[in-house]
C-alpha distance (Angstrom), angle and dihedral (degrees) to the residues before:
residue distance angle dihedral
M1 . . .
S2 3.84 . .
L3 3.82 111.7 .
N4 3.80 135.1 179.1
V5 3.81 121.7 -161.5
L6 3.81 110.4 -118.3
D7 3.80 113.2 -113.8
N8 3.80 98.6 168.3
K9 3.80 112.9 103.3
F10 3.80 93.8 -145.7
R11 3.83 93.6 51.1
I12 3.83 92.0 45.1
N13 3.79 92.3 53.6
L14 3.82 91.9 47.6
A15 3.82 90.0 52.3
N16 3.81 90.6 47.1
N17 3.81 90.8 52.5
D18 3.82 89.5 52.7
F19 3.83 92.0 49.6
Y20 3.81 93.0 48.4
N21 3.82 93.0 46.4
I22 3.82 92.1 50.3
L23 3.81 92.9 51.3
S24 3.81 96.1 42.5
T25 3.82 92.4 46.0
Y26 3.80 90.1 50.7
S27 3.82 91.5 50.0
A28 3.79 121.3 104.7
K29 3.79 95.3 -147.8
S30 3.80 144.0 -30.5
I31 3.81 134.6 -128.4
S32 3.77 134.7 -174.4
G33 3.78 112.6 -107.7
N34 3.78 146.3 147.5
V35 3.83 113.7 -91.1
Q36 3.79 128.4 -168.3
Y37 3.82 117.6 -140.7
E38 3.78 128.5 -166.1
I39 3.81 119.2 179.2
F40 3.81 137.4 161.6
K41 3.81 108.9 -106.4
D42 3.79 132.3 166.7
N43 3.82 95.0 -12.8
D44 3.79 92.2 -48.6
Y45 3.79 140.8 70.9
A46 3.80 119.3 -96.4
D47 3.82 120.5 -152.6
F48 3.78 123.3 -166.0
N49 3.80 140.2 153.2
F50 3.77 127.0 -141.1
L51 3.77 137.8 179.6
Q52 3.79 100.4 -120.3
N53 3.77 144.4 167.0
I54 3.80 104.9 -97.3
F55 3.80 119.0 -158.3
Y56 3.79 122.2 -153.3
L57 3.82 116.3 -142.8
K58 3.79 95.7 -159.9
D59 3.82 97.5 -175.7
L60 3.80 90.7 51.8
G61 3.80 94.4 41.6
I62 3.80 92.5 -129.6
W63 3.78 140.2 102.0
F64 3.79 129.2 -139.9
S65 3.78 138.0 -166.4
Y66 3.82 131.9 -168.3
I67 3.79 134.2 -150.4
K68 3.82 135.7 164.4
K69 3.81 111.1 -136.0
Y70 3.82 139.1 139.5
N71 3.85 89.7 19.4
R72 3.80 89.9 -60.0
H73 3.77 140.7 111.2
I74 3.84 102.3 -130.1
Y75 3.82 124.4 -164.3
V76 3.83 122.0 -178.4
F77 3.82 125.6 -167.5
G78 3.80 129.0 -161.1
A79 3.81 136.8 179.9
D80 3.83 126.9 -105.2
K81 3.81 124.7 1.0
P82 3.81 119.5 -25.0
Q83 3.80 119.1 -109.8
N84 3.76 131.5 -153.3
F85 3.82 91.6 -110.4
N86 3.81 140.4 27.9
N87 3.82 98.8 20.1
K88 3.79 102.8 170.0
P89 3.81 115.5 -176.9
F90 3.79 126.2 -141.0
C91 3.82 94.4 -156.5
I92 3.82 133.2 41.1
I93 3.82 121.8 -168.9
D94 3.79 114.7 -175.9
F95 3.82 133.5 173.0
S96 3.78 132.5 -163.9
D97 3.81 111.1 -109.0
S98 3.83 93.2 -149.5
G99 3.78 127.7 30.7
I100 3.80 123.7 -34.3
N101 3.81 124.0 -35.2
Q102 3.81 113.8 176.0
D103 3.82 91.5 -162.1
T104 3.81 89.6 73.4
T105 3.79 118.8 95.5
A106 3.81 95.1 -134.1
V107 3.80 144.1 25.0
F108 3.78 139.6 -160.8
A109 3.82 112.6 -121.2
Q110 3.80 132.0 -172.0
D111 3.82 131.5 -149.8
K112 3.82 126.9 -145.7
K113 3.82 91.5 -87.3
G114 3.81 93.1 54.4
R115 3.82 96.1 -105.7
V116 3.81 112.2 147.3
S117 3.82 124.2 -141.2
I118 3.82 134.5 -178.1
L119 3.81 116.7 -121.6
Y120 3.84 128.8 -171.5
R121 3.80 121.4 -146.5
V122 3.81 113.7 -112.4
N123 3.80 92.4 -146.3
Q124 3.81 94.1 64.4
N125 3.83 123.1 110.4
N126 3.85 92.9 -10.6
L127 3.81 90.1 -91.4
D128 3.81 123.7 173.5
W129 3.79 97.4 -116.5
N130 3.81 92.8 -178.3
S131 3.80 87.0 75.9
F132 3.80 93.4 61.9
E133 3.82 112.4 111.5
L134 3.79 104.3 -156.2
D135 3.80 133.5 147.4
I136 3.79 93.5 -95.9
E137 3.81 130.4 67.8
G138 3.79 107.1 -64.3
G139 3.78 91.5 -27.4
W140 3.84 90.0 -78.7
I141 3.78 126.3 126.8
Q142 3.82 135.4 167.4
A143 3.80 126.0 -132.3
K144 3.79 132.4 174.1
E145 3.81 113.8 -110.9
N146 3.80 116.9 179.3
G147 3.83 87.3 -14.4
I148 3.84 93.8 -54.6
N149 3.83 125.9 107.1
N150 3.83 109.7 -120.7
Y151 3.80 129.5 179.1
F152 3.80 121.5 -112.2
I153 3.81 140.7 167.2
F154 3.81 113.5 -111.9
I155 3.84 108.8 -125.0
G156 3.81 97.2 174.6
E157 3.80 148.0 -67.6
L158 3.79 112.2 -89.6
N159 3.80 116.5 -122.8
S160 3.83 92.2 16.4
I161 3.80 116.9 130.4
N162 3.81 92.5 -117.6
F163 3.81 99.5 43.5
I164 3.82 94.7 113.8
E165 3.83 90.0 50.9
T166 3.83 93.7 52.4
F167 3.80 90.6 42.8
K168 3.82 89.8 51.5
K169 3.82 90.4 52.5
F170 3.78 90.7 51.0
I171 3.81 93.2 50.5
I172 3.83 92.3 48.2
D173 3.82 93.1 47.6
Y174 3.81 91.0 44.9
E175 3.82 93.9 52.1
K176 3.81 90.9 44.1
N177 3.80 89.9 53.3
I178 3.82 92.0 47.1
S179 3.82 90.5 49.2
S180 3.81 91.7 49.8
K181 3.80 91.3 47.8
N182 3.83 90.8 52.1
G183 3.79 92.9 49.2
L184 3.84 96.4 -107.9
K185 3.81 117.0 151.8
D186 3.78 99.9 -148.8
N187 3.72 133.4 47.1
A188 3.79 104.1 -118.9
L189 3.76 95.2 -161.5
K190 3.78 93.6 50.7
E191 3.80 88.0 56.3
N192 3.79 88.4 51.8
F193 3.83 90.9 71.4
C194 3.78 119.4 77.8
E195 3.79 113.7 -118.0
S196 3.80 90.5 -145.7
C197 3.80 106.8 43.5
G198 3.81 101.1 12.5
N199 3.81 93.3 -126.8
A200 3.77 123.2 130.0
I201 3.80 117.8 -80.1
S202 3.76 111.8 -126.9
F203 3.80 105.8 160.7
I204 3.78 120.3 -171.9
K205 3.79 116.7 -172.6
S206 3.80 112.4 -94.5
D207 3.78 128.9 -140.3
N208 3.79 88.0 -129.9
E209 3.79 112.8 84.2
I210 3.81 92.7 -153.1
I211 3.81 90.8 61.0
N212 3.80 92.2 45.8
E213 3.80 91.3 48.7
L214 3.81 90.9 49.5
H215 3.81 91.0 50.2
L216 3.82 91.0 54.2
K217 3.82 90.7 52.4
N218 3.84 96.4 39.3
K219 3.81 109.0 36.1
N220 3.80 90.9 156.7
L221 3.83 90.2 71.7
C222 3.77 128.6 78.5
K223 3.77 120.4 -125.4
P224 3.86 96.4 -105.0
C225 3.82 90.7 53.7
I226 3.82 91.9 47.2
E227 3.80 90.4 49.7
K228 3.79 93.8 46.7
L229 3.79 96.8 47.5
A230 3.79 92.3 41.7
A231 3.81 89.6 52.8
E232 3.81 91.3 49.2
Y233 3.78 91.2 49.8
V234 3.82 93.9 46.3
T235 3.81 91.9 45.9
K236 3.78 89.3 52.9
K237 3.82 91.0 51.1
I238 3.80 92.3 49.8
K239 3.81 93.4 46.3
E240 3.78 89.1 54.3
K241 3.79 86.0 65.6
I242 3.83 100.6 31.6
K243 3.84 118.2 39.7
V244 3.79 96.4 -174.4
T245 3.81 130.6 83.3
I246 3.83 94.1 -132.2
F247 3.77 115.8 47.5
N248 3.82 144.0 159.8
K249 3.78 117.7 -111.9
D250 3.79 93.1 -139.0
S251 3.81 91.0 53.7
L252 3.84 89.5 53.5
L253 3.80 95.4 47.4
E254 3.81 91.7 49.7
R255 3.84 89.6 59.6
V256 3.81 99.5 51.0
D257 3.81 132.9 74.6
E258 3.82 94.8 -141.7
P259 3.81 106.6 45.8
D260 3.83 92.7 168.9
L261 3.80 90.8 56.4
Y262 3.81 92.8 49.9
Q263 3.78 89.4 44.5
S264 3.83 86.8 60.4
Y265 3.83 89.1 46.5
L266 3.80 90.6 56.8
K267 3.78 91.4 47.3
L268 3.81 90.7 51.7
L269 3.81 94.2 50.0
V270 3.79 91.7 48.9
E271 3.83 91.1 50.1
L272 3.80 91.5 49.6
G273 3.80 93.2 45.8
Y274 3.81 96.9 -114.0
L275 3.83 92.6 114.9
K276 3.75 128.2 42.2
E277 3.83 122.3 -159.7
I278 3.83 106.6 -136.1
N279 3.81 93.9 -174.4
K280 3.78 136.0 -32.8
N281 3.85 109.6 -28.5
L282 3.87 93.0 -13.1
F283 3.82 115.7 113.5
I284 3.82 137.1 179.1
F285 3.82 129.1 -165.3
D286 3.81 104.7 -112.7
K287 3.81 98.9 -176.4
K288 3.75 130.8 46.6
T289 3.80 115.3 -129.8
N290 3.76 132.9 -170.7
S291 3.78 93.5 -131.0
E292 3.81 91.3 126.8
D293 3.80 91.2 58.4
Q294 3.80 101.2 39.3
E295 3.75 132.2 60.3
S296 3.78 115.2 -143.2
S297 3.78 118.2 -127.0
F298 3.78 96.1 -163.6
N299 3.78 126.6 101.8
I300 3.81 109.8 -129.5
E301 3.81 99.0 146.1
K302 3.75 122.6 92.5
T303 3.79 89.9 -123.4
G304 3.81 89.2 74.8
K305 3.83 92.4 -134.0
K306 3.81 118.8 142.3
E307 3.74 120.9 -146.7
K308 3.83 112.6 -124.8
I309 3.79 124.1 -113.0
K310 3.75 118.8 -139.3
E311 3.81 107.6 -114.9
E312 3.79 116.5 -123.9
K313 3.81 122.7 -165.1
C314 3.80 133.6 -151.9
V315 3.80 109.5 -98.4
K316 3.82 90.7 -140.9
C317 3.82 108.2 41.8
G318 3.83 100.9 12.5
V319 3.80 96.6 -126.4
V320 3.84 115.6 149.2
L321 3.79 109.8 -100.9
S322 3.79 114.8 -123.5
S323 3.75 137.2 165.8
N324 3.82 89.3 -92.3
N325 3.80 100.3 51.5
S326 3.81 104.3 31.2
I327 3.78 139.5 79.6
K328 3.83 110.4 -106.4
S329 3.75 141.7 -179.3
G330 3.78 104.5 -150.4
S331 3.77 103.6 -42.3
K332 3.81 96.2 -26.8
I333 3.81 122.3 98.1
I334 3.80 106.8 -129.6
S335 3.83 103.0 178.4
D336 3.81 132.1 65.7
K337 3.81 89.9 -146.3
C338 3.81 130.4 71.8
K339 3.79 119.7 -115.3
D340 3.82 93.3 -99.6
C341 3.81 94.0 51.1
T342 3.80 90.6 44.1
R343 3.81 88.5 55.6
K344 3.80 90.3 48.5
T345 3.81 90.5 50.3
Y346 3.79 86.8 53.5
A347 3.82 88.1 49.8
V348 3.84 88.7 57.0
K349 3.79 88.9 54.0
A350 3.81 89.4 49.1
L351 3.82 89.8 51.4
N352 3.80 93.4 51.2
H353 3.80 91.0 50.3
L354 3.80 94.5 44.8
E355 3.81 93.9 48.8
E356 3.79 88.5 63.5
Y357 3.82 84.7 72.8
V358 3.80 108.8 25.7
D359 3.80 138.0 34.9
P360 3.82 126.2 -132.2
G361 3.78 115.9 -93.3
I362 3.85 95.3 14.8
S363 3.79 119.5 110.8
F364 3.81 118.0 -121.0
N365 3.78 137.6 -179.7
K366 3.81 119.1 -114.7
D367 3.82 93.3 -143.3
D368 3.83 90.3 53.7
L369 3.80 89.4 53.9
L370 3.80 94.9 48.5
K371 3.83 91.1 50.3
Q372 3.81 89.8 58.1
V373 3.82 99.5 48.6
D374 3.77 131.1 74.9
N375 3.81 97.1 -144.8
K376 3.81 108.6 48.6
T377 3.81 94.9 173.9
R378 3.80 92.2 56.8
F379 3.80 93.1 50.7
L380 3.79 92.5 46.7
D381 3.80 87.3 55.7
Y382 3.82 88.9 48.4
L383 3.82 90.2 55.3
W384 3.81 93.2 48.1
T385 3.81 91.0 47.4
L386 3.81 94.0 50.3
E387 3.82 90.4 47.4
E388 3.81 88.7 51.5
F389 3.82 91.2 57.7
D390 3.82 93.7 41.4
L391 3.82 93.0 -113.7
L392 3.80 92.6 119.5
E393 3.77 128.7 40.5
K394 3.78 138.6 177.1
D395 3.80 117.7 -106.0
N396 3.78 128.1 -145.5
K397 3.82 93.2 -93.1
N398 3.84 98.2 61.7
G399 3.79 90.2 -97.6
Y400 3.79 134.6 110.7
V401 3.78 132.2 -113.9
L402 3.81 131.0 -167.7
K403 3.80 117.8 -130.6
S404 3.81 118.3 -102.3
A405 3.82 120.7 -64.7
D406 3.84 91.4 -110.4
V407 3.82 92.4 55.6
L408 3.81 92.3 47.2
L409 3.80 93.7 47.0
K410 3.80 92.0 50.9
F411 3.83 90.4 50.9
K412 3.81 92.1 48.4
E413 3.78 93.4 49.4
K414 3.80 91.2 51.7
Y415 3.79 101.1 44.0
G416 3.79 107.9 20.8
K417 3.77 150.1 -6.4
V418 3.80 123.6 -60.3
I419 3.82 104.6 -128.1
K420 3.80 114.6 -138.8
E421 3.77 124.8 -150.4
S422 3.78 92.9 -101.5
E423 3.81 93.5 51.0
D424 3.74 134.8 81.0
K425 3.81 100.4 21.9
T426 3.77 87.6 169.2
I427 3.80 90.8 66.9
V428 3.78 92.0 52.0
E429 3.81 92.7 49.7
T430 3.79 93.1 45.7
I431 3.77 94.7 50.5
S432 3.78 96.2 50.2
K433 3.79 126.5 -8.9
E434 3.78 99.0 179.2
K435 3.82 106.0 29.5
T436 3.78 112.7 114.8
S437 3.82 89.8 -159.2
K438 3.77 122.9 20.9
K439 3.79 96.5 -171.8
I440 3.79 113.0 110.4
I441 3.82 93.3 -165.8
K442 3.82 121.0 77.1
E443 3.81 133.9 -179.1
C444 3.81 116.4 -125.1
E445 3.81 111.8 -130.0
T446 3.81 91.4 -143.1
C447 3.83 107.4 41.6
H448 3.86 93.4 21.4
Q449 3.81 92.6 -139.0
N450 3.82 122.1 145.2
L451 3.79 102.5 -124.0
P452 3.84 137.9 170.2
I453 3.79 112.4 -91.6
S454 3.81 88.7 -116.4
K455 3.82 85.0 72.3
F456 3.84 89.3 64.9
Y457 3.80 130.8 70.9
K458 3.80 117.2 -114.8
S459 3.79 116.0 -107.7
G460 3.79 117.7 -174.8
D461 3.82 107.5 -55.6
G462 3.80 92.8 -17.5
Y463 3.79 141.7 30.1
T464 3.79 137.0 -81.2
D465 3.82 119.5 -92.7
K466 3.80 91.1 -122.9
C467 3.79 123.4 64.7
K468 3.81 118.3 -118.4
E469 3.80 92.8 -100.8
C470 3.81 93.6 50.6
S471 3.83 89.8 44.5
R472 3.80 88.3 55.1
K473 3.80 90.0 49.0
S474 3.80 89.8 48.2
Y475 3.80 88.6 53.0
A476 3.82 89.6 47.4
A477 3.83 88.9 53.7
K478 3.78 88.5 54.0
A479 3.81 90.3 47.9
I480 3.83 90.1 53.4
I481 3.82 91.0 52.7
E482 3.79 90.8 49.1
I483 3.83 97.2 44.9
K484 3.82 91.5 47.7
N485 3.82 88.0 65.2
Y486 3.81 86.8 70.1
V487 3.81 107.1 22.2
V488 3.81 131.4 54.7
P489 3.84 114.4 -137.6
E490 3.81 115.2 -107.6
V491 3.83 91.8 13.0
E492 3.80 119.3 112.1
F493 3.79 117.5 -118.6
Y494 3.77 138.0 173.6
K495 3.77 119.5 -112.2
D496 3.81 91.5 -137.5
D497 3.82 90.5 54.9
L498 3.79 88.4 56.8
L499 3.81 95.1 46.6
K500 3.81 93.2 49.5
Q501 3.80 89.3 67.8
F502 3.84 91.7 68.6
E503 3.75 135.1 63.4
N504 3.82 90.5 -155.7
T505 3.80 108.7 42.8
T506 3.83 96.0 -178.3
Q507 3.77 94.0 87.2
I508 3.79 98.9 45.9
L509 3.82 89.5 44.8
D510 3.80 89.6 56.3
Y511 3.81 90.2 51.2
F512 3.81 89.2 47.1
W513 3.85 94.4 50.4
T514 3.81 91.4 44.9
L515 3.80 91.6 56.1
Q516 3.79 89.9 47.2
D517 3.83 89.1 53.4
F518 3.80 89.6 55.2
D519 3.84 92.4 43.6
F520 3.81 93.5 -116.1
I521 3.82 91.1 125.0
E522 3.81 120.6 51.8
H523 3.80 125.4 -162.2
N524 3.81 123.8 -138.2
E525 3.79 102.0 -154.2
K526 3.79 93.6 -171.1
N527 3.81 94.4 60.2
N528 3.82 95.5 21.3
T529 3.80 88.9 -127.4
Y530 3.80 132.3 132.8
I531 3.79 133.4 -142.3
L532 3.81 134.4 -162.6
K533 3.80 119.5 -130.0
P534 3.87 118.3 -104.0
E535 3.80 119.0 -64.5
K536 3.81 93.3 -117.1
E537 3.81 92.9 55.9
L538 3.81 92.2 46.6
N539 3.80 94.0 48.7
S540 3.81 91.6 48.5
F541 3.81 90.0 54.5
I542 3.82 92.4 46.5
Q543 3.80 91.2 49.8
K544 3.81 91.5 52.3
Y545 3.79 101.6 42.0
G546 3.81 106.5 18.6
D547 3.79 128.8 80.9
E548 3.77 139.2 172.9
N549 3.80 94.2 -106.1
M550 3.77 94.7 45.2
V551 3.82 114.1 176.2
D552 3.77 107.7 -129.5
V553 3.79 103.8 -149.0
F554 3.77 97.6 176.6
I555 3.85 116.2 26.5
D556 3.80 135.3 11.0
E557 3.80 116.7 -107.7
I558 3.80 121.5 -97.1
P559 3.82 125.4 -148.0
A560 3.79 113.6 -98.0
E561 3.82 99.7 -171.4
N562 3.84 122.6 121.4
T563 3.79 92.5 0.2
P564 3.83 118.8 151.6
K565 3.77 120.6 -110.4
T566 3.78 123.7 -115.6
V567 3.83 89.4 -137.6
K568 3.81 135.4 51.3
E569 3.81 135.6 -170.5
C570 3.81 115.4 -118.0
L571 3.82 113.5 -125.9
T572 3.81 92.8 -141.2
C573 3.83 109.1 35.8
K574 3.85 93.4 26.7
K575 3.81 91.2 -137.4
V576 3.81 120.1 143.8
L577 3.80 104.2 -129.1
P578 3.84 138.7 169.9
V579 3.82 112.7 -83.1
S580 3.80 89.4 -116.4
S581 3.83 86.4 68.9
F582 3.88 89.4 69.2
Y583 3.80 131.2 74.3
K584 3.79 115.7 -117.9
S585 3.80 122.8 -107.8
S586 3.79 128.6 -173.4
E587 3.81 91.1 -157.6
S588 3.84 99.8 60.8
N589 3.84 125.0 78.9
D590 3.77 94.9 -120.0
G591 3.82 94.2 40.5
L592 3.82 92.8 -114.2
I593 3.80 134.5 100.2
A594 3.81 118.4 -111.8
N595 3.82 96.9 -111.8
C596 3.76 128.2 60.4
K597 3.80 118.8 -111.3
K598 3.78 93.1 -100.9
C599 3.81 93.6 51.2
S600 3.81 92.3 41.8
D601 3.78 91.0 53.7
K602 3.79 90.3 46.0
L603 3.82 92.9 50.1
N604 3.78 90.3 47.8
A605 3.81 90.2 51.8
A606 3.83 90.0 47.2
S607 3.81 90.4 52.9
I608 3.79 92.2 50.4
L609 3.81 91.4 44.9
S610 3.82 90.7 53.2
E611 3.81 92.6 48.1
I612 3.82 95.1 48.4
T613 3.81 90.9 46.2
N614 3.79 88.8 56.0
H615 3.82 90.9 52.0
I616 3.80 101.1 37.8
G617 3.81 109.2 14.9
I618 3.80 131.5 -140.5
G619 3.81 122.7 -58.1
F620 3.83 95.7 10.1
P621 3.82 117.4 120.9
F622 3.77 114.5 -128.9
S623 3.75 136.9 177.2
K624 3.74 128.8 -133.0
K625 3.81 89.3 -106.4
D626 3.81 89.5 55.2
L627 3.79 89.6 56.0
F628 3.84 90.8 44.5
S629 3.81 90.5 56.2
R630 3.82 93.3 47.2
L631 3.82 95.3 47.6
G632 3.78 96.5 35.7
N633 3.80 90.1 -139.5
P634 3.82 121.3 85.5
N635 3.80 93.8 -165.1
R636 3.79 92.2 53.1
A637 3.80 88.9 49.2
N638 3.81 91.0 51.8
Y639 3.79 90.8 50.1
Y640 3.83 93.0 48.4
I641 3.79 92.7 50.6
W642 3.81 91.0 47.2
V643 3.87 91.8 52.2
L644 3.81 94.2 47.4
L645 3.79 90.9 48.7
E646 3.80 90.0 50.5
H647 3.83 90.4 54.8
D648 3.80 93.1 42.6
L649 3.85 91.1 -119.6
I650 3.82 96.4 126.8
E651 3.80 132.7 46.6
H652 3.79 125.9 -145.0
N653 3.80 123.6 -145.9
D654 3.81 106.4 -150.1
S655 3.81 94.5 -165.1
T656 3.82 94.9 55.1
D657 3.81 96.6 24.9
T658 3.79 89.4 -131.3
F659 3.80 135.3 129.7
I660 3.80 131.7 -139.3
I661 3.83 136.1 -167.9
E662 3.81 113.4 -142.6
D663 3.82 124.0 -155.9
N664 3.79 96.7 -125.4
E665 3.80 137.9 136.7
K666 3.78 93.5 -81.1
Y667 3.79 91.9 49.1
Q668 3.82 89.8 53.8
E669 3.81 91.0 48.4
Y670 3.82 92.7 54.2
I671 3.79 98.5 38.1
K672 3.83 89.8 56.7
L673 3.83 88.0 62.3
A674 3.80 91.8 60.0
P675 3.88 95.3 87.0
K676 3.79 89.3 57.7
L677 3.76 92.1 57.7
K678 3.81 93.0 82.6
D679 3.84 89.3 66.3
T680 3.79 97.3 40.7
S681 3.78 106.2 29.3
E682 3.78 93.2 98.5
E683 3.79 90.4 54.7
T684 3.80 96.4 45.1
P685 3.80 110.4 99.9
T686 3.78 114.4 -126.5
T687 3.71 130.2 -176.2
P688 3.87 112.2 -107.6
I689 3.79 110.9 -120.8
E690 3.79 126.3 -156.6
E691 3.78 126.5 -153.4
N692 3.79 96.9 -122.2
A693 3.81 101.7 94.8
I694 3.73 130.6 -175.3
E695 3.79 101.0 -120.5
S696 3.75 98.6 -166.6
E697 3.79 115.5 55.4
E698 3.77 100.7 162.6
N699 3.80 99.3 57.2
S700 3.85 100.4 32.1
I701 3.79 136.3 55.5
I702 3.82 110.8 -108.0
K703 3.82 110.8 -146.1
D704 3.82 113.0 176.8
I705 3.79 134.0 171.8
I706 3.80 95.0 -146.8
Y707 3.83 100.1 174.9
I708 3.83 138.7 25.7
S709 3.81 119.4 176.3
E710 3.81 122.7 -132.3
I711 3.81 121.9 -100.8
S712 3.82 109.9 -94.7
D713 3.80 130.1 -168.0
L714 3.79 89.2 -146.1
N715 3.79 96.0 62.1
N716 3.76 135.2 43.5
Y717 3.81 94.5 -149.1
R718 3.86 139.3 63.3
T719 3.79 128.8 -144.4
V720 3.82 120.3 -125.7
V721 3.86 124.5 -175.4
L722 3.83 118.9 -158.2
R723 3.81 124.8 -163.8
G724 3.77 123.3 -166.2
I725 3.81 128.6 -179.5
V726 3.81 111.1 -168.7
Q727 3.76 143.4 158.6
N728 3.81 113.2 -91.2
H729 3.80 93.2 -106.4
E730 3.85 92.1 48.7
L731 3.86 96.1 60.8
Y732 3.80 94.0 88.7
Q733 3.82 90.2 48.7
I734 3.81 94.1 54.8
L735 3.84 92.9 45.2
E736 3.81 90.4 52.0
E737 3.80 88.6 50.3
I738 3.83 94.2 58.0
K739 3.81 97.4 29.7
N740 3.83 94.2 112.3
I741 3.80 91.3 54.1
I742 3.80 100.6 43.5
T743 3.81 93.3 45.7
S744 3.81 93.5 71.1
N745 3.83 104.4 16.6
M746 3.81 109.6 37.3
T747 3.81 118.5 114.8
N748 3.81 99.0 168.6
M749 3.82 139.3 7.8
N750 3.84 129.8 -175.2
C751 3.79 125.4 -173.5
D752 3.88 119.8 -172.1
R753 3.77 137.6 165.7
Y754 3.80 106.6 -100.8
K755 3.77 102.8 -179.0
E756 3.76 134.5 -12.8
K757 3.81 92.9 -75.2
L758 3.82 100.7 18.4
I759 3.79 135.5 83.5
K760 3.80 124.9 -157.9
L761 3.81 116.4 -145.9
I762 3.86 123.0 -166.7
V763 3.84 117.6 -172.6
E764 3.82 124.4 -177.4
L765 3.82 116.9 -159.5
D766 3.81 133.3 -171.8
I767 3.82 107.4 -155.4
E768 3.79 126.4 -173.9
N769 3.82 112.9 -114.4
E770 3.78 93.1 -120.6
K771 3.84 91.4 54.8
F772 3.81 96.3 38.8
E773 3.84 99.0 94.3
E774 3.80 91.6 43.8
T775 3.84 90.6 51.5
L776 3.81 92.4 46.6
D777 3.82 91.5 50.9
Y778 3.79 89.4 51.4
L779 3.81 91.6 52.2
H780 3.82 92.2 47.8
S781 3.78 90.7 50.1
H782 3.82 87.8 57.9
Q783 3.84 93.5 49.3
W784 3.81 97.1 -99.7
K785 3.82 102.7 148.2
K786 3.74 134.8 -171.4
F787 3.79 113.0 -97.8
């Protein structure tokens, strides 16, 4: 039992209210009286007296009183009936009312399920706690207090059905320990419980000398039991002399040798209501006794002889039945079994009921059991009883498991009747009248484990054939099949590329998250890309957990036919890349050009390099005007130079403002790509160039729209590339001009020094189709022109 001492003021006060209500409800009555308190406070003992309400717990033979003082809830307990004055307790139990105070004698502690118990500190009053006889090992228990395990004595669990019994044991053991410590021979509290009926002994001197004499010789009996048994004995003695119900006193006294003694007998029976005097000297028996059937064991004759009781033994264990170990009604033993064997017989009944739901040796969940039964309280008691006799234990997974079938059968044969399937139909009907299957353990058809039914999803009136975990894996197998329609295993892809293939992304997102849960999709945070596990691993999982008639627990299936891939193989580099790594094309079937962006840009640069080499040659410096004159188009020349600079294929001499192409390793790499251009030139994106050129670039701001993507049915946006060449001091002006556009649409921006006093600005925009014309009009209004 794992317990933590309560340190929350609210929880402490709730527990205190429960404790007080239990004690006061169990009390027979209350009086107002003076009570002495003595508690440990501030490194010293504090004594005080108060006029309090004192409650009498008749069945326990003790009184208690409660007060809240010194930030504590203080309970005191005393023996016998309370008086109006001088009520001195033998036991004080006090709790802190806020947080933890280790000067208190007791604490409230809570287990993992929220059940609250009362614990007593072992370091209080120097008591010998090894002498405590409680229902746990040696009476000791550990609980965490301020994060440290301390030892306590277990008083009882509040709100449990046997709290008063465990509390009674604590009080008896406590008083016995106090008596032993003070050198007293007898345990006063033990004597306060009647040996016959078990009720508290509270004897007040009687006017009848026979009763008083009996009390002196039988102090282990309460007054009602002494009176009852004395009356039965006296009635028997009188009926030996008088055989009739109505008789004359004089006739009785004439027949006996001790008339004075029988005179006292008559007086006793009249006082107790067993005889009624009709008129002078004429009496009638008013109450029926069982004196003919029962032998009295009490000595009421002057001879001092005790009449013998016939010994009866338990039919199971053979122990002699006595008032302490037997089941009684009043003073009469009514069972042929001792209390322990009676409890074990009840345990057999609990086993027979419980086995309607669970099998020996298989773990089950308590909550699953209680959901299946009609009477939860009864089955909770069954569980506690079977734990008491070590027939049921908790497993490592917070469940329960019955002992093996051999152990249970041996217990049943010894203490009860083994119920066969054909027997005890009443039990079956009582436990569950409408359940088609009472078993709370089910075997999963996939993993073949015996699991609690709470591990399965509900299906109609029953449960699915697969456990929840295997159902999730079955769904994951389906998700793999679906995702593989769009993604190639072990090839990186972008999540957005996948989501763009669907109008409703909720479903594919659920598949995606499921595969992440099972570690079938890994995330590369650096590139923000994802990758599916290897094909072999995926297929192995599908083979184990997937099937043709897969039950979709979460989302309906979606068609996966003729759906575009999220990856594509580049025609040039042969790499399989995400589709976002390709330029769009309205002429191809998949809406993408054949080469990836990197290869397309490289091929474009190779084409330009080849063309310029033909016009200028290798190793010869040339100016921009030289290239203008050769190409016949200044804008085309500007674009060519810009591309070659981007790919580091041309060098610029700032002092002469000339360019040169060197025959180096990079030149050879690009020039070798030129033969491939015949096959790919139509697919290589180029920037459209118009004839209207800006002749002066040094004195005017150049603002060109150098690229506009085609309209595509696959995307709801178009790409626009802006190029500006400005004086250094004009950069801020041009950025302010297009600030409204680049704030929400820009995907890339590059700013480089173009000449000594010029800066080249390249801005790439992605603009929604519906805002495209509006954006273009805005650019035109600010003198941005198509190249």
